[in-house]
C-alpha positions in Angstrom: -247.8 -90.9 -99.2 -244.9 -88.4 -99.5 -247.1 -86.1 -101.7 -249.9 -86.3 -99.1 -247.5 -85.3 -96.3 -246.2 -82.4 -98.3 -249.8 -81.2 -99.0 -250.7 -81.5 -95.4 -247.7 -79.5 -94.3 -248.4 -76.9 -97.0 -252.0 -76.5 -95.9 -251.0 -76.3 -92.2 -248.4 -73.5 -93.0 -250.9 -71.6 -95.2 -253.6 -71.8 -92.5 -251.2 -70.4 -89.9 -250.1 -67.5 -92.2 -253.6 -66.5 -93.2 -255.0 -66.8 -89.7 -252.5 -64.2 -88.4 -253.9 -60.7 -88.4 -253.1 -57.2 -87.2 -254.8 -56.2 -84.0 -256.5 -52.9 -84.8 -259.9 -53.3 -83.3 -259.1 -51.8 -79.9 -256.5 -49.4 -81.1 -258.1 -46.2 -79.9 -258.8 -47.7 -76.5 -255.1 -48.9 -76.3 -253.9 -45.4 -77.4 -256.1 -43.7 -74.8 -254.8 -45.9 -72.1 -251.1 -45.3 -73.1 -251.4 -41.6 -73.3 -253.4 -41.1 -70.1 -250.2 -40.8 -68.2 -248.4 -38.8 -70.9 -250.5 -35.7 -71.5 -253.3 -34.3 -69.3 -255.8 -31.9 -70.8 -253.9 -28.8 -69.6 -250.4 -30.0 -70.6 -248.4 -29.9 -73.8 -249.8 -32.7 -76.0 -249.1 -35.3 -78.7 -250.7 -36.7 -81.8 -250.7 -40.4 -82.9 -251.4 -41.6 -86.4 -251.7 -45.1 -87.8 -252.2 -46.1 -91.4 -252.9 -49.6 -92.8 -253.2 -50.6 -96.5 -253.5 -47.0 -97.6 -256.2 -46.1 -95.0 -256.0 -44.0 -91.8 -256.8 -46.3 -88.9 -256.1 -43.8 -86.2 -255.7 -40.0 -86.0 -255.8 -39.2 -82.3 -254.8 -36.0 -80.4 -254.2 -35.2 -76.7 -253.3 -32.2 -74.6 -252.5 -28.6 -75.8 -250.6 -27.2 -78.7 -250.3 -23.8 -76.9 -250.5 -23.4 -73.2 -250.9 -19.6 -73.2 -254.1 -19.7 -75.2 -255.2 -23.2 -74.1 -255.4 -24.4 -77.7 -256.0 -28.1 -78.2 -254.0 -30.3 -80.5 -255.8 -31.5 -83.6 -255.1 -33.2 -86.9 -253.9 -29.9 -88.4 -251.5 -29.0 -85.6 -248.0 -28.6 -87.0 -245.2 -30.2 -85.0 -241.4 -29.8 -85.5 -240.3 -33.2 -86.9 -236.8 -32.7 -85.5 -234.5 -35.3 -87.0 -237.3 -37.1 -88.8 -236.8 -34.2 -91.1 -233.6 -35.7 -92.4 -235.2 -38.2 -94.8 -237.2 -35.4 -96.4 -234.0 -33.4 -97.0 -232.5 -36.6 -98.5 -235.5 -37.0 -100.8 -234.9 -33.4 -101.9 -231.4 -34.3 -102.9 -232.6 -37.4 -104.9 -235.1 -35.2 -106.7 -232.3 -32.9 -107.8 -230.4 -36.0 -108.9 -233.5 -37.0 -111.0 -233.6 -33.5 -112.5 -229.9 -33.9 -113.6 -228.7 -31.0 -111.4 -226.3 -33.1 -109.3 -224.8 -36.5 -108.7 -224.5 -38.2 -105.3 -220.7 -38.6 -105.8 -220.3 -34.9 -106.4 -218.0 -33.1 -104.0 -220.0 -30.9 -101.7 -217.5 -28.1 -102.3 -218.7 -28.1 -106.0 -222.1 -26.9 -104.6 -221.2 -25.0 -101.5 -218.5 -22.4 -102.0 -215.8 -21.5 -99.5 -215.5 -25.0 -98.0 -211.8 -25.4 -97.1 -209.4 -27.8 -95.6 -210.6 -31.3 -94.9 -214.1 -30.5 -96.2 -213.0 -30.1 -99.8 -213.3 -33.7 -100.8 -216.4 -35.0 -98.9 -219.2 -36.1 -101.2 -223.0 -35.5 -101.1 -223.5 -39.2 -100.6 -221.3 -39.3 -97.6 -223.3 -36.4 -96.0 -226.5 -38.3 -96.7 -225.3 -41.3 -94.8 -223.4 -39.6 -91.9 -220.1 -41.0 -93.2 -218.4 -37.7 -94.1 -216.7 -37.1 -90.7 -218.3 -33.6 -90.5 -218.9 -32.8 -86.8 -222.4 -32.3 -85.5 -223.1 -28.6 -85.0 -225.1 -29.2 -81.8 -221.9 -30.5 -80.2 -219.9 -27.6 -81.6 -222.4 -25.1 -80.1 -222.2 -26.9 -76.8 -218.4 -26.7 -76.6 -218.4 -23.1 -77.9 -220.6 -22.0 -75.1 -223.3 -20.8 -77.5 -226.9 -21.1 -76.4 -229.2 -23.2 -78.5 -232.1 -21.1 -77.1 -231.2 -18.0 -79.1 -232.0 -17.3 -82.8 -229.5 -19.2 -85.1 -229.6 -18.8 -88.8 -228.5 -20.9 -91.7 -225.7 -18.4 -92.5 -224.4 -18.7 -89.0 -224.5 -22.5 -89.1 -222.5 -22.6 -92.3 -220.0 -20.0 -91.0 -219.4 -22.2 -87.9 -218.8 -25.3 -90.0 -216.4 -23.3 -92.3 -214.5 -22.0 -89.3 -214.2 -25.4 -87.7 -213.2 -27.2 -90.9 -211.9 -30.4 -89.1 -213.3 -33.8 -89.8 -213.8 -36.5 -87.2 -212.4 -39.2 -89.4 -211.5 -40.1 -92.9 -214.6 -39.7 -95.1 -216.3 -43.0 -96.0 -214.5 -45.0 -93.3 -217.1 -44.7 -90.4 -220.6 -43.8 -89.5 -221.2 -41.0 -87.1 -224.5 -39.1 -86.9 -224.1 -35.4 -87.8 -226.6 -32.6 -87.8 -223.9 -30.4 -89.4 -223.8 -32.7 -92.4 -227.5 -32.2 -93.1 -227.2 -28.5 -92.7 -224.7 -28.7 -95.6 -227.2 -30.7 -97.6 -229.7 -27.9 -97.1 -227.2 -25.5 -98.6 -226.6 -27.9 -101.5 -230.3 -27.9 -102.2 -230.6 -24.1 -102.2 -227.4 -23.4 -104.2 -228.1 -26.1 -106.8 -231.8 -25.4 -107.3 -231.4 -21.6 -107.0 -234.5 -21.6 -104.8 -235.2 -21.0 -101.1 -235.3 -24.2 -99.1 -239.0 -23.9 -98.3 -240.0 -22.9 -101.9 -238.1 -25.9 -103.2 -240.1 -28.4 -101.1 -243.4 -26.5 -101.5 -243.2 -26.9 -105.3 -242.0 -30.5 -105.4 -243.7 -32.0 -102.4 -246.1 -29.9 -100.3 -248.3 -28.7 -103.1 -248.4 -31.9 -105.3 -249.3 -33.9 -102.2 -251.7 -31.3 -100.8 -249.7 -31.1 -97.5 -250.2 -28.3 -94.9 -246.5 -28.8 -94.1 -244.0 -25.9 -93.7 -240.4 -25.2 -92.9 -239.1 -23.0 -90.2 -236.0 -21.6 -92.0 -236.0 -18.0 -90.8 -236.0 -16.5 -87.3 -239.4 -15.1 -86.3 -241.3 -16.8 -89.2 -245.0 -17.0 -88.8 -246.3 -20.5 -89.3 -250.1 -21.0 -89.0 -251.2 -23.8 -86.7 -247.7 -24.4 -85.4 -247.5 -25.9 -81.9 -245.2 -24.3 -79.3 -242.5 -26.5 -78.0 -242.2 -27.0 -74.2 -239.8 -28.5 -71.7 -240.8 -29.4 -68.1 -239.6 -27.1 -65.3 -239.9 -27.8 -61.5 -243.7 -27.2 -61.3 -244.9 -26.4 -64.8 -243.6 -26.0 -68.4 -241.4 -23.5 -70.1 -241.8 -22.8 -73.8 -238.6 -22.8 -75.9 -237.5 -20.9 -78.9 -237.7 -22.9 -82.1 -234.5 -23.0 -84.1 -234.6 -22.0 -87.8 -231.8 -24.0 -89.5 -233.3 -26.4 -92.1 -231.9 -29.7 -93.3 -231.3 -31.7 -90.1 -234.6 -30.5 -88.5 -237.4 -27.9 -88.7 -239.8 -29.5 -91.1 -243.3 -28.9 -89.6 -245.9 -31.6 -90.4 -249.4 -32.2 -89.0 -250.7 -35.7 -88.4 -252.9 -35.3 -91.5 -249.6 -34.7 -93.4 -247.9 -37.6 -91.8 -250.8 -40.0 -92.8 -250.4 -38.9 -96.4 -246.6 -39.1 -96.1 -246.5 -42.6 -94.6 -248.8 -43.9 -97.3 -246.4 -42.5 -99.9 -243.8 -45.0 -98.7 -246.2 -47.9 -98.2 -248.2 -47.7 -101.4 -246.9 -48.2 -105.0 -247.1 -46.1 -108.1 -246.5 -42.7 -106.6 -244.6 -40.1 -108.6 -241.7 -40.5 -106.1 -241.6 -44.3 -106.1 -238.1 -44.6 -107.6 -236.6 -42.3 -105.0 -238.5 -43.8 -102.1 -237.5 -47.4 -103.0 -233.9 -46.2 -103.1 -234.2 -44.7 -99.7 -235.6 -47.9 -98.2 -232.8 -50.0 -99.7 -229.5 -49.8 -97.8 -226.7 -49.3 -100.3 -223.8 -47.3 -98.7 -220.7 -49.4 -98.3 -218.0 -48.2 -95.9 -214.3 -48.4 -96.9 -214.2 -51.4 -94.4 -216.6 -53.3 -96.7 -219.5 -53.0 -94.2 -223.0 -52.0 -95.6 -224.8 -49.4 -93.5 -228.4 -50.0 -92.3 -228.8 -46.2 -92.4 -230.1 -45.1 -95.8 -230.9 -41.6 -96.9 -232.1 -40.3 -93.5 -233.9 -43.6 -92.6 -232.9 -46.7 -90.5 -233.7 -50.0 -92.1 -233.5 -52.8 -89.5 -235.8 -55.7 -88.7 -237.8 -55.5 -85.5 -238.4 -58.9 -84.0 -238.4 -60.6 -87.4 -240.5 -57.9 -89.2 -239.1 -55.6 -91.8 -238.9 -52.1 -90.3 -238.0 -48.6 -91.6 -237.8 -45.8 -89.1 -236.3 -42.6 -87.7 -236.7 -40.7 -84.5 -236.2 -37.0 -83.7 -235.8 -34.8 -80.7 -235.1 -31.0 -80.4 -235.9 -28.2 -78.0 -239.5 -28.7 -77.0 -240.4 -31.4 -79.6 -240.0 -35.2 -80.2 -241.1 -37.4 -83.1 -241.0 -40.9 -84.3 -242.0 -42.4 -87.7 -242.2 -46.2 -88.0 -243.0 -48.1 -91.1 -243.6 -51.9 -91.6 -243.7 -52.1 -95.5 -244.5 -55.9 -95.6 -247.7 -55.1 -93.7 -248.4 -51.7 -95.3 -248.5 -50.4 -91.8 -247.2 -47.0 -90.6 -247.2 -45.4 -87.1 -246.2 -41.9 -86.2 -246.0 -40.1 -82.8 -245.5 -36.3 -82.6 -245.3 -34.2 -79.5 -244.5 -30.7 -78.3 -243.5 -32.0 -74.8 -239.9 -32.9 -74.3 -240.6 -35.2 -71.4 -242.7 -37.7 -73.5 -240.8 -40.8 -74.6 -242.0 -41.2 -78.2 -240.0 -44.4 -78.8 -241.6 -46.1 -75.8 -245.0 -45.0 -76.9 -244.7 -46.1 -80.5 -243.4 -49.6 -79.6 -246.1 -50.1 -77.1 -248.5 -49.7 -80.0 -246.4 -51.8 -82.2 -246.4 -54.7 -79.8 -250.2 -54.5 -79.6 -250.8 -54.3 -83.4 -248.2 -56.8 -84.6 -248.3 -59.2 -81.6 -249.0 -62.2 -83.8 -246.1 -61.5 -86.2 -243.4 -60.5 -83.7 -240.8 -63.1 -82.9 -239.0 -62.7 -79.6 -235.3 -62.8 -80.2 -233.6 -65.5 -78.1 -230.1 -64.7 -77.0 -227.4 -66.9 -78.4 -226.6 -69.7 -76.0 -222.9 -69.4 -75.2 -221.0 -72.3 -73.6 -217.8 -71.6 -71.7 -214.8 -73.9 -72.0 -211.7 -74.4 -69.8 -208.4 -72.9 -70.8 -205.0 -73.3 -69.1 -203.8 -70.4 -67.0 -200.9 -69.5 -69.3 -203.4 -69.0 -72.2 -205.5 -66.7 -70.1 -202.5 -64.8 -68.8 -201.3 -64.1 -72.4 -204.2 -61.6 -72.9 -203.6 -59.7 -69.6 -202.6 -56.0 -69.8 -204.1 -52.7 -70.8 -205.9 -51.8 -74.1 -206.5 -48.3 -75.3 -209.8 -47.7 -77.1 -210.3 -45.2 -79.8 -211.7 -42.6 -77.4 -208.6 -43.0 -75.2 -210.2 -45.0 -72.5 -208.1 -47.8 -71.0 -209.6 -51.3 -70.5 -207.6 -53.6 -68.2 -207.6 -57.3 -68.5 -206.4 -59.2 -65.4 -206.2 -62.9 -64.4 -207.0 -64.2 -60.9 -207.5 -67.7 -59.7 -207.4 -69.1 -63.3 -210.0 -66.7 -64.4 -209.9 -63.7 -66.7 -211.5 -60.3 -65.9 -212.3 -57.1 -67.7 -211.7 -54.2 -65.3 -213.4 -50.9 -66.3 -213.0 -49.2 -62.9 -212.4 -50.1 -59.2 -216.2 -50.8 -58.9 -216.7 -52.4 -62.3 -215.1 -55.7 -63.2 -216.6 -58.6 -65.2 -215.4 -62.2 -65.7 -214.6 -63.1 -69.2 -215.8 -66.6 -70.0 -213.8 -68.4 -72.8 -215.5 -69.8 -75.9 -212.2 -70.4 -77.5 -208.6 -69.4 -77.0 -209.3 -65.9 -78.4 -213.1 -65.4 -78.0 -214.7 -64.6 -74.6 -218.1 -63.5 -73.4 -219.6 -61.5 -70.5 -222.6 -63.0 -68.7 -223.8 -59.8 -67.0 -224.6 -58.1 -70.3 -224.5 -59.0 -74.0 -220.9 -58.4 -74.9 -218.0 -60.4 -76.3 -214.3 -59.7 -76.5 -212.0 -61.1 -79.2 -208.3 -60.9 -78.7 -205.8 -60.8 -81.6 -202.1 -61.3 -81.4 -199.0 -60.3 -83.3 -196.9 -62.7 -85.3 -194.7 -63.2 -82.2 -197.6 -64.5 -80.1 -198.1 -61.4 -78.1 -201.4 -59.4 -77.8 -202.0 -56.9 -80.5 -205.5 -55.6 -79.8 -208.9 -56.6 -78.8 -212.4 -56.1 -80.3 -215.2 -55.3 -77.9 -218.5 -56.4 -79.5 -221.9 -55.4 -78.2 -224.7 -56.3 -80.6 -223.7 -55.0 -84.0 -221.3 -52.5 -82.5 -217.6 -53.3 -82.6 -214.9 -51.2 -80.8 -211.2 -51.8 -81.1 -208.6 -51.3 -78.4 -204.8 -51.5 -79.0 -202.5 -53.2 -76.5 -200.4 -50.8 -74.5 -197.0 -51.8 -73.4 -196.4 -51.6 -69.6 -193.6 -49.1 -70.0 -196.0 -46.7 -71.7 -198.3 -46.9 -68.6 -195.5 -46.3 -66.2 -194.7 -42.8 -67.6 -195.1 -40.1 -64.9 -197.8 -37.5 -65.4 -196.6 -33.8 -65.5 -196.8 -31.6 -62.4 -200.1 -29.9 -61.9 -198.5 -26.4 -62.0 -197.4 -27.1 -65.6 -201.0 -27.9 -66.6 -203.1 -25.2 -64.9 -204.0 -22.2 -66.9 -206.3 -21.0 -69.8 -206.8 -22.9 -73.0 -208.3 -21.4 -76.2 -210.1 -23.0 -79.1 -209.8 -20.5 -82.0 -212.4 -21.8 -84.4 -215.0 -21.9 -81.6 -213.8 -18.6 -80.0 -214.0 -20.0 -76.5 -211.5 -20.3 -73.6 -211.6 -23.0 -70.9 -209.8 -22.7 -67.5 -207.9 -25.6 -65.9 -207.5 -25.1 -62.1 -206.1 -27.0 -59.1 -208.1 -27.3 -55.9 -207.3 -29.5 -52.9 -204.6 -31.3 -55.0 -207.0 -32.2 -57.8 -207.3 -30.8 -61.3 -210.6 -29.4 -62.6 -211.6 -28.2 -66.0 -214.2 -25.4 -65.9 -216.6 -25.6 -68.8 -218.9 -23.0 -70.5 -222.4 -22.3 -69.1 -224.0 -24.3 -71.9 -222.9 -27.5 -70.2 -224.7 -26.5 -67.0 -227.8 -25.4 -69.0 -228.2 -28.5 -71.1 -226.2 -31.3 -69.2 -226.4 -30.0 -65.6 -222.6 -29.9 -65.0 -220.0 -27.2 -65.7 -216.8 -28.7 -64.3 -215.1 -32.1 -64.8 -212.3 -33.7 -62.7 -209.1 -34.9 -64.4 -207.5 -38.1 -63.2 -204.1 -39.3 -64.5 -204.0 -42.4 -66.7 -200.5 -42.5 -68.0 -198.0 -39.8 -68.9 -199.9 -36.9 -70.6 -203.2 -38.8 -70.8 -205.9 -38.0 -68.3 -209.4 -39.4 -67.8 -212.3 -37.1 -66.9 -215.4 -38.0 -65.0 -217.7 -36.5 -67.7 -216.0 -36.1 -71.1 -213.8 -39.1 -71.6 -210.1 -38.8 -72.3 -208.0 -35.6 -72.4 -204.5 -35.7 -73.8 -202.1 -32.9 -73.2 -200.0 -31.7 -76.0 -196.4 -30.5 -76.0 -194.3 -28.1 -78.2 -190.8 -28.6 -79.5 -189.4 -27.4 -76.1 -191.4 -30.2 -74.3 -193.7 -27.5 -72.7 -197.4 -28.0 -72.4 -198.9 -26.3 -75.5 -202.5 -27.4 -75.2 -204.9 -30.4 -74.8 -207.2 -32.5 -76.9 -210.6 -34.1 -76.2 -210.2 -37.4 -78.0 -213.8 -38.4 -78.4 -216.9 -36.6 -77.0 -219.7 -38.3 -78.9 -220.2 -36.6 -82.3 -217.0 -34.6 -82.0 -213.5 -35.9 -82.0 -210.0 -34.6 -81.5 -211.0 -31.1 -80.6 -207.8 -29.2 -79.7 -207.3 -26.2 -77.3 -204.1 -24.2 -77.2 -202.6 -23.0 -73.9 -202.5 -19.2 -73.7 
């Protein structure tokens, strides 16, 4: 009887598995419906490609590749892959490794001369996985007041990095996305191979795979069938200048190319199989012991229970997304020359349609609150300073604990244990840790797989008076970026005036400073600013603690 039951269960499971299928029959109609609101016939366009089990299932095109000449998009239209380019650069490094010309643990300075200071000891592998601490050059350009719409060369990119030779953190200790790191990898490829970046890839990838692909690695370069990039203006579109720094961006692929490229990852026995398998297998371990899901320019994370490999990209006038489901031999790519199109939303609308029978909706973990005595709750009250300098306040009221972010934002912390609490309004948890003397030490704010740490700040630290405004106003210079900011007072408030790039790309050029404690101020746009003092206790400068892909950037008062 037991054997019969096992057989019946096995048959039932097998029938369920084999009855599941990918929904591909109405794919073109679904795509047409999705794109109808994205690109009209007279607007910048997009291309969508789908491969399954080695075959192209969809190669569809909408809108225009060039508005001036009303040229339609097609399967041979070349789009800037933007950051989807990164995994191609990473493959180039792995091919050099296979040729015996470098090792991943080599110091970058062994391959790129004139790297100084903190850059001397970072490794190629750290650059590949965004763990080197090298700042992202798009952020450096923004803070330097340098337009991203003007021609910018590889030589200028490297010179900027060499001037600003300050790392964001200890190499190998954290993950922080960096376009600058991949620019350095492009330099490694050219210097180690002795070849021009485009020539290197043409010989090893484009020609062997019969790709139409190209690289924009010099200003003014003519690239046949290249789409113009566009951004929306008030009533129409404006074309934008394409940058020409390779490595992090600027591979140009057509949808025909992407169909070949996706199949390269999804099918076995290619000449690059060893490298591609390595790229899709996360292996980088941080000094904390955590293994990254980012692997050689690709993200490797399940999507609703299905194995997923992907990367997105966005640059002036272009956006891209490549999405692979290796277990199903399925690949989807969306390419556009229209900044306003949300490629991520588009590609996952298709994914939900195609893989609907395989996707498992993730149910949030059911959390149950317990009761704690008031003295236990009160123990965790106080202020905690996060790494970016932001202060989180924990208060207790009416036998309840609250997280206070601002006067308008406060959330009740529901206890799961004496040290673990959760927030109902959004998926976040806080864990408190204490010193050996039973006093709070720090907290961990956990959102999904992200964990941020905040150190407890003693009340006497918070009570320190802020300096007088007249001691702070003046001009502040950043030598490596060759830029000066002005700090002014108006109507009793402090304002930091920012370069025109902030207005152009982020739609603001001034930020208000509000005192937090002592020499620490919070801004309404750029996080925490901390003022610095010299040996005579005079204001000598200030430091932005954390502005995304750039940390601890210091300005000297002049």
